[in-house]
Residue, then its C-alpha position, 0 to 999 in steps of 0.5 A: m275520319a279514319n286520318f283523324e283518328e289515327g292522328l288522335t291515337t298518335d297524339l295521345k300516346t305522345i302525351q302518355q309518354r310525355i307524362t310517364s317521363l314527367r313522372d319519372e323526373h318527379n320521382n328522381c327530384s322527390n328522391t334527392i329532396e328526401a336524400n338532402s333532408e336527412g338529418v333535418d329537425s323535422n320540426e323546423p320549416s325548411l324549403s326542402k319540405e315545401i318542395q317535397i310537398q309541392l312535388n307530391e301534388n304534381m305527382e298526383k296531378l300527373l297520375d290523374n292526367e295519365n289515367d286520363v289519357s290512357m282511358l281516351l286512348m282506349v276510347a279511341q282504339l275501340l272507335h277504331a275497331a267499331d270503324v273497321q267493323k263497320a267498314k267490313s259490314r258494309d262490304a258484306e251488305k254490298l256483296l249481298i245486295e249484288r247477289n240479290d240482285w243477280l238472283v232476281e234477274e235469274l228468277a225473272e228469267t226463269q218465271s218468264r221461261l215458265q209463263e211461256s211453257e205454260r202458255i204452250n202447253g195451254q195452246l196444246e191443251e186447248e187443240v186436243k180438248h177441241l178435237r175431243f169436244l168435236d169428237t164428242t159432238k159428232t158422237i152424239r149427233t151420230d147416236i141421235q140421228s141413228s136412233t130415228l126413223a129414216d123418213e123423207t121428212s127428216r123431222p126434227l128431234a126432241i131431246d128430253t133430258l129432264q128425267d130424273l125425279g130423286f125426291g124421295p127421302e131414302d130412294d135414289e135419283n132415276d134418271i131416263n135419258h131420252n132421245l126421242r124423235d118426233g113423230q108426224p106432227n099435226c102442225v106445219n114444219n117449216n125448214p126444220s134444222p135438226n143438226r143445228l138443234v142438236t148443236l144447241n142442245t149440246l152446248v146448253i147441256q155442256y154449259m150446265k154440267d160445268g155449272r155455268y147456268d149463267i150461260a146456259g140460261p141466256l143461251g137457252k133463251q137466245a135459242l128459244e127466241d130464234l126458233i119462235n121467230v123462224h118457225g113460230r111458237n107451235h113447233p117441236d123445236v121450240a118445245t125442245m128448247m123449252n125443256l132444256l130451259a126448264m132443266v136449267y131452271r130446275d137445276q137452279q131450284k127456280y121450280k115455278e119457272a121451270a114449270q111454266y116452260l114445261e106447261d108451255a111445252l106440253a101445250i106445243r107437243e100435244s098440239c103437234f103429235g096429239e095427247n098419246h105420243q112418246t114426247t108428250a109422255a116425256n114432257l108429262n114425266n118432266l112436269a111431273i118430276v118439277l112439281g114433285k120438287r116443289g112438293k105438289f104431289k097431288e098435282a104430279e101424280p096424274l101427270c106420271r099416271r097419264a105418262l105411264k098409260i102412254r108408254e105402256t100403250v105405245l112401248g109395250e107393258d114390259h118395256v124398260e121405259v115403262a120400268r122407269q115410269l113406274t119407278n117415278l110413279g112409286l117416288l111420288c106415292l111414296n111422298m104421299g104415304k101410299y106404300e101399298e101402290v109404291e110396293a106395286c110400282h116397284k114389283k112391276a118395275l122389278k120384274i121388267y128389269e130382271a126380264k130385259l136388263g138381267t139381275d145384275d143391272p144397276n137398275t135392278i139392284k136399285t129397284k130391289n133396294n127401293l123395294a125393300s124399304i117399302f117392305l120395312k115401312l109396311g112391316k114386312y121384314d122377312e120380305a125385305e131381309s130376303l131381297y137384301k140377302q139375294i142382292l148381297t149373294r149375287a154380288h158375292e157369286t158375281q165375284f168369286g163364282t157359284k162354287h167358291d168356298s167362301k160365304p156371302i158376308w150375311k151368312i158370316a154375319e148370322e153364324r157370328e150371331e148364332k155363336k155369340q147366342k151360344g157363347e162359343l163365338d171366338t173374339s180373337l179371330v180376325g175381325p171383318v175385312s173389306v169386300p171388294y163388291l160392296e164398293s158399289e153404291h146400290i150393293l153397299s146400301a143393301l148391306t147397311k140397311l140389312s144392318a140396321l134390320y138385324r139391330k131392329q130384330g136384335e141380332f147385335e153381333a150381325a149388325d155390328y159385323l156388317e157395320n164394320v165391314a161397311v166402314r172398311t169398305k168406305t174407308p180407304e187404306e193410308g197407302s191408297r189415298v191421293d196426296s194433296h198435290s195430286l188433288t190440286t194438280s187434277s183441279n188445275e187441269d180441270s180448270r185449264v179444261r174449262v177454259a178450253n172448252t169455253g173458247i171452243r164453245s164460244k166459236l161454236l156459238s159465234a158460227l151458230g150466230f149466237n153472242i153470248 
């Protein structure tokens, strides 16, 4: 194609040269004829004039042909230039394709190395999580066994984990974690296996924490069926597994199924341990929780009162477990509108917590908040305000000491209110700042509720000040925020941990004879 274009260009140039030569010859002939015709009468026809006319016509045709040839030559040159550019483009494209193939090979090799590194890292993480999980299981088992009474029969453990009532509209959930040992039952115990039971309990709880109810539920049912086949239905281990299954259904908000398991477990424990045993009290409390979540407060109340009576009898009226049961009963009464009874329950619980756990314990602070909320419902604003101030003052003293020059946050708010009413408040002063001890959920709750109480009493400056402090406490500074990359990395790490733990638990289940 290139040779053809070159030949065509050469031919066009030759033709152009010949046309130019003919044009020059025609010009010479025309000049000669014009010179010879001088002096001849123009009116007389002559051969020279005819030749002159013919030469002029030929000259016009030659000029037209010359223009056409010039145009064709220009087109040929443009085509040649286009072909050259096209060839350069092909060469550049070929080079890019070769480079792209090389980059693809490099990328594939890099991805392969990355996958191998991730695989090795995953194996190492799985081994680390395996060791940690086994250590946790060992620790749980040791703690549970150390909390039991040493006797020759080695009775099985009844682990109650369904201990949060938490259906009050304003109050925090109450977590009562029991690791109760069964006493001597009134029923026959055939070959108990406490270690196996503890492992099963641990596995079910771990799957529940991961939200894997699709595994926790079937595992609990298989374990329950196995226990019934080995020990019979009327056995403490069966009641324990029923409690765990009830927790699984409760977390899925299947309260009807949870209540059925708890009722069956209660019947077993009453048969084995009697109606006044600690495990019976725990089961009563669990059943009251589920009934409360179903809104059946009238049915739950007598169960909760019965559990309270058992614990007062067995543990003593000043025991921490009694305080927790009182809190649960108070939440039930709150939902039934029995505010005076709620007040009495929280007062008794607060007295026990302060005596046994101290004023700085979260249970004590939470109970004070709950009691103050009841005072508000009963219109006892002075008592509620006093409790909120107690919480904030104690938190301030714990943070800065009793001899520190600074004032509790509520005192600053009241001083600003007093200055505002007198017209002496300097608005140019530095506004509220973040207070470290308000990072505690219960202390921050006391602050916000005290702010609402100030506003209800018309002390708007004090209320605004405390609200601004609360906002500053809840909103972190820009420099302390975690970037999205860190969050993503953490999420990916959690996913790998869950995968590793899943493999570990599967091995444990296989060792226990379960197929999930």
